[in-house]
N, C-alpha and C positions, 0 to 999 in steps of 0.2 A: 572498399566500399562492402557493404553488408550484402549478401545475395540472398536473404530472405524479406519477402514481401508479403504484407496481408491481403486477404481477399478483399478489401476495401481501398487498396492502392491507386487504383483507376479513379475510384470516388474522389478519393483527394487531390490526384494530379488536375481533374476538372475543378475543383475549388480553389483551386491555386496556391495549395500548401507548398509550403518549404518543406524539405526534409532532412533528417538528420540520422546516423545511426546510432539504435539504441539496443542494447543487447543481442548487436549481429542481426537487429532488423532497421529496415528501411521505415523511419515513423515520421508522422508529420508533426513538424516543430510548433508552427505556426501557420494560419491562413492569409490573414491580413494585419490584424494587430493582437499580439499576444497580450496587452493591457484589456485591450476590450473583450478579447477571451475569459481574462481574468475575471475581470466585472460581470460580465455576462451570467457567470458560474453563482457568483456572490447575489446578484440580484435579478436573475431570471432561470437561464438553463446554458448549461453547456454539452456539447454530443462528442464524446471521446470512441475513439477505437482503440482499443486494449488488447487486441487480438495477438499482440507478441506475449501474452501471460500463457502459461502452460496450464494444463488442465488434467488430471491424471484421478481414474476413478479407483479406488479400492474396496473391493468388494471380496463377502465371503463372510461363514460362521465366525471366522476369529478376525474380522475389519476392526471391531472396536479396540480388542486387546493388542493388537499388532499397531495401530496409531497411538496406544497408550504407550507402546515401547518406541516405536519411532520418533515420536515428537514429543516436545518437553511438558505439554500439556496433557490433561485428564480427557480425550476426545470422548471417551466412552460413557464422559458426563451429560454431553449435548444431546437434547432432544431430538428426533428425528422431525427436521423442516427448520432446524435452527444451525446456526454457524459458530464458529469459534476462531480467534486469531490464534498462531501459535507460532514456534520455533522449530526448528530442524536442526540439530547441533551435532557438532563431531564429538570424539569422545574425551576431548579437553575441555567441551566445553563452549567453544566459539561455533557462531552462527554461520551455518550452511546458509540458510535463507530463512524468511519469515514469511509466512504462509496463511491462507483461509482454507478450513477445512468446514464443507457445508455436509452433513449428515441427512441423506436421502431416505435412508431405511434402515431399519435396524442393522442391516448386515451389509449398508453401502454407502458410501462417504465417497464426495468429490475434491479433491485437494488440488488448489490453485497456486503453484509458486510463480516466483516472478520471472520475467521476460529471459533475463540471461543465466537463469539458475534451473529452469524447468527442465535441462535435461540430466543436469549434476542430480537434480532433487528424485526424479524419477529411476536414476540408475539406485540413487541411497536406498530408496525406497523397495526395491526389487531386489536388493542386496540382504535389506535387514529384514524381507517378508520370508529366508527361509526358515523352517520350523513352525510357519502359521499357515492355518488355513485359508489363505487368501489368494485373489487375484489383482496383481496391480497393472492396468491398463492406461496408457499414454496415450490420450485423445488429442492433443496439444495442435498436431499437424493439420485435422481435420474441424477443428472448432473456431469459431471467432466471437471477440466476446467485445458489445457495446455499452459504453455507458452514458446514462442520463442524469446529469448533476447538477442541483441548484433548485431553490424554492419553486420552482414550476415544474418539475420533474414529474410529479405525482399527477399532475392536470395532463401532460403531456400525454402520458402512459394510458391514462382512461380514455383518450383518444382513441386508442387502438386496442384496447381489449374490451371483450363483448360485457354488453350491461349486467349480463348474471355473474359476471366475474369481477365487477369493480370493488367488490367489497372485499375480495383477496388481496388485491392492490393498496387499500385504503388503509385496510386490518394488518397487513405484512408490518413487522416489528423491524428494527434494527438488527443487523446480523440475522437475519431470516433468510429463506427461499423456499418459492411456491413456483409450483408450474402454471402458466396461463398460456391463452391463446393470443397471439400478438401478431397481427398482420395475418391471420388466419393460420398460423403455425402454433403448434404446442410446445412452450420453450421455458427454459428455466428462468426466473425471474429473482433477482437477489437485490436485498436494498441494505448495500453496506457503503463501500465508497474511500475516496483516499484525497477527500477535496475539504472536508470541514463542513460541507452542506449535506442536505437531504440527497437522495438520490438512487439509482437503481443500476444494477450491471445485466444484462440479458443476452445468456449463451445460446449460441446460433449457428448450425452447421455451416460451414463456408459457402455453399450453393445457396443459402437464403441471406449471406449476409448484405450483401448490397442493396435487393427489395427492401429490407428491415432499415439500413441507415437512412433510405430515402424515404420511406415513410415517417419514420421519427422526425424528419426535417421538416416533411409536409405537415406534420402535426402539431410540429412546435410553431409555426409560423405567427402564430397569433399570442404567442407566450415566450417570445424573447431569445428562442433556440437558436444557437449557433454554434459550430462545428470549432472544437478546441482542440490543440495541439501540446503537445511535451511542455514545452515552454508555459503554458499556463497551468499546466498539471502539476510542474514544478514549485512554482510559485504560491497554490493555493494549498499544497499539502505542507510547503514549509510554514505558512503562517498558522496551519491547523497544528503545528509541530509533530507530524508524522514523519517516523525515518524512512529513509533509502536506501535500498542494500546496495554497498558500493560507496555509498557517503558515511552514512551513521552506522551499518552494520556490516559486518564483515567477519571471517573466519579468526579473525586478531580481536573481536572482541566479543565479550559476555553478557550476558541479559542482563546481569544486575548492574554493570558499569553503563547499559544503553537505556536503563530506567525501566527494563521490562522485566524486573523481577516477579511480579504477580503473575506474568505468563508461566513460569515454572511451578510446576506441581510436586514439591518434594514430599507432599503428602500422600500423593497415590501408592498403594501397595507393590505397584508391579514396579519392573525395574526400568530403565530407559536409557537409550544413549545419551551418554553424558552426564549421569545421575552422580556418579561419584565426583567426577570433577565441580560439578555446580555446587553439591552440599558443601565441599572444601571451601569453594569461591567465597560460598554465601556466609560459611562460618570465620572465613578470616576477614569478611566486612569489605571486598572489593567493590569498589562501585558505590559503598554505603559509607566507609570510613577511611579507606584505603585507595590507592591508585588514583583512576580517573574516572569522571562522570560526566555524563550528556547534559549540558544545561542550554537555555535560552539565551542568547545576547541580544540587548536592545541597544541600536545606535543612538548616540544623544547628538550625532551633529548628521549631517547629510549623506557622506560617504558611506558605503556599504562593504561590508565585510566577505570575501569568496573564500570556497574549499582551499585548504591548505593555507590559508593565512594562518601566522604565527599568533597564538594568545598571552601576553606578557602581564607580570603584575609586578610594579618597579622595577621595570627592564629585565626582569627574568624572565624564560619561557615555563610557562605554566599548561600549554595544551597547543591546539590545533583546531580550526573550523574546520566544519566537516560540511556546511551548506551555508550560504549567505546570499542575500540580495533585499532590495528594497522592496518594502513590502506595500503593493498597489493600494491595498485596503487601509492601513493603518498610517500610511504616510509617512515612515521611517524605517531606516535598515534595519533589517533582524537577521540573525544567522542562529544557527546551533553548533557547539564546539565540545570538545572534551577537555576539560580542564582538571588540574590535579582539585582532590575532594576538599582541601582546606580552602578553598580560593571558589566554590561551588554555591555557597548560600545566595539564594535572591538577597538584592540591593549590593552586592560586592561590585566594586567597580574595579574592571579591567581594562587593558588596551590590546587594541589589534593591530598588527604592523601592516599598513594598506600601504605595500609598496614601497617601504623605507619611511615613513612617516607613522608614529604608535598615535592611535586615535581613542578616546575613551568609550566605553561599552557597558551596559549594567548586566549584571547577572540576574534573568527573569524565570520564572517558572513556566513552563510550555504547559499548554499552546497559548500562542499568541494571539490566536482569534478564536473564537468561539461562537456558534450561530444562536440566535434568538430562536427559542423553540416555542 
């Protein structure tokens, strides 16, 4: 059993959550019904505790140049107030983590790694900072992160933000962040998300997390808001075709195979960790003409594929499922899998070995679900 508990653990216990270990943290898996939580996010709103995620501040005169070197994207091109999805890779081009970086000032960024990778990413950034005029500060241990996701998320936030700041919320673009007063505290509000819906993340000191959680639940009472756990988060992100580190992404996978080639900036002038390997991988066509590629699979029958199930073509092994389950929104099984490139075209029919019985699945383009804007 993991020993890490978020500042909201008692709130989850009071709400009747069942817990699971995730990235070394005890996290709520669900409260009452994972299906109800999933549908709440698609139709109204869900409240998530994401405090297991990491928060690393990078500041100093060389902050932009340093992140251009440490990550595969061009972080120096982000405008202040905006955010960028990127990868931190090893020298071989393998993915150490996928993360979001927010530019809060010309010389200050907030880098947000995944739960199980927070310490690894922080250590890698510290090591890569040698020779740069930057300070790398890991504040994960004292920071909580709460997300409100779903169509009514904005209306809920507006009940807690002063009227004179409402426009800061309504005008906040996707992949951007702003400081606003929420529940009487000046906090960082981001508009990103991992569910395929509109939504917000709020960075809050641990000491204020419980108060904010309760205030959000109260504000959401007329807007269909309910707390949601990891089970719903996983089914939501799968429908939205969003990769999960440890499933679709790992140090054995490169950006091109994972469909994340556009995240890699080979055009930036500066060197970066993994540049040589990723240049060679792209030139060789790995993930586009060679090797394996991440695809979506749509079940043509009722049974769902699960992680590590074999993908077959005419009885021959061509890949492996990384994530899969029935889609609550769409009503049929969906999965993501790495398959040999020659069988990766949408419309291709493959089979998945469902515990000894091969059943047909159709290769489809990701995402499976896209919200109506």
